[in-house]
C-alpha positions as CSV (number, residue, x, y, z in Angstrom):
1,X,136.9,98.0,113.5
2,X,136.1,96.6,110.1
3,X,132.7,98.4,110.2
4,X,134.0,101.8,111.1
5,X,136.6,101.3,108.1
6,X,133.9,100.6,105.7
7,X,131.9,103.4,106.9
8,X,134.9,105.8,106.5
9,X,135.9,104.6,103.1
10,X,132.3,105.1,101.7
11,X,131.5,108.4,103.4
12,X,134.6,110.3,102.2
13,X,133.9,109.1,98.5
14,X,130.5,110.4,98.5
15,X,129.8,114.2,98.5
16,X,126.6,115.6,97.8
17,X,125.1,119.1,97.5
18,X,122.1,119.2,99.6
19,X,121.3,118.2,103.3
20,X,118.7,115.6,102.0
21,X,121.0,114.0,99.5
22,X,123.9,113.8,102.0
23,X,121.5,112.2,104.8
24,X,120.3,109.6,102.3
25,X,123.8,108.8,101.3
26,X,125.1,108.4,104.8
27,X,121.9,106.2,105.8
28,X,122.4,104.2,102.5
29,X,126.1,103.6,103.5
30,X,125.5,102.8,107.0
31,X,122.8,100.1,106.1
32,X,125.0,98.7,103.2
33,X,128.0,98.4,105.6
34,X,126.0,96.8,108.3
35,X,124.7,94.2,106.0
36,X,128.2,93.5,104.7
37,X,129.3,93.0,108.3
38,X,126.3,91.6,110.0
39,X,124.4,90.1,107.3
40,X,120.5,90.0,106.9
41,X,118.2,87.5,108.5
42,X,114.6,87.0,107.3
43,X,112.3,87.0,110.2
44,X,110.0,83.9,110.1
45,X,106.4,84.1,111.3
46,X,106.4,83.2,115.1
47,X,102.8,82.5,115.2
48,X,101.6,79.5,113.5
49,X,98.0,80.7,113.9
50,X,98.4,83.8,111.9
51,X,97.6,83.4,108.2
52,X,96.2,85.5,105.2
53,X,92.9,85.9,106.6
54,X,94.2,87.5,109.7
55,X,96.3,89.7,107.4
56,X,93.2,90.4,105.5
57,X,91.2,91.7,108.3
58,X,94.1,93.7,109.5
59,X,94.1,95.6,106.3
60,X,90.5,96.1,106.5
61,X,91.1,97.7,109.9
62,X,93.8,100.1,108.8
63,X,91.5,101.4,105.9
64,X,88.5,101.7,108.2
65,X,90.7,103.7,110.7
66,X,92.1,105.7,108.0
67,X,88.8,106.5,106.5
68,X,87.5,107.4,110.1
69,X,90.2,109.7,110.9
70,X,90.1,111.4,107.5
71,X,86.5,112.2,107.7
72,X,85.6,112.2,111.3
73,X,82.2,110.9,110.5
74,X,80.2,108.6,113.0
75,X,79.3,106.3,110.6
76,X,83.0,105.7,109.7
77,X,83.7,105.2,113.4
78,X,81.0,102.6,113.7
79,X,82.4,100.9,110.7
80,X,85.8,100.9,112.4
81,X,84.3,99.5,115.6
82,X,82.6,96.9,113.8
83,X,85.7,95.7,111.7
84,X,88.0,96.0,114.8
85,X,85.5,93.7,116.6
86,X,85.5,91.2,113.9
87,X,89.3,91.2,113.8
88,X,89.6,90.6,117.4
89,X,87.0,87.7,117.3
90,X,88.8,86.1,114.4
91,X,92.1,86.5,116.0
92,X,90.9,84.7,119.3
93,X,89.5,82.0,117.2
94,X,92.5,81.2,115.4
95,X,94.6,81.2,118.4
96,X,92.3,78.9,120.3
97,X,92.3,76.5,117.3
98,X,95.8,76.7,117.2
99,X,96.2,75.7,121.0
100,X,93.8,73.0,120.9
101,X,95.5,71.0,118.1
């Protein structure tokens, strides 16, 4: 009931002109009200094996696929496959190291 009351109070205070502004206002009010009632929790990394090196290879993979999709060239596809394979190999090695500790 408290959540609904907060929403109601904040929604009727803010009147915007365009639909986009109204949506952004409603969205912000819902998020703000939920955070006040429920609070926020920071998610911790659940995988002890996942580190900066893994993050880096994932970013390289994302860049490679975006590059391939943007150009549709065979050489970019081959690069994406190579980076994806490197990433899979790295992740497997990290997991095995972590499990065998």
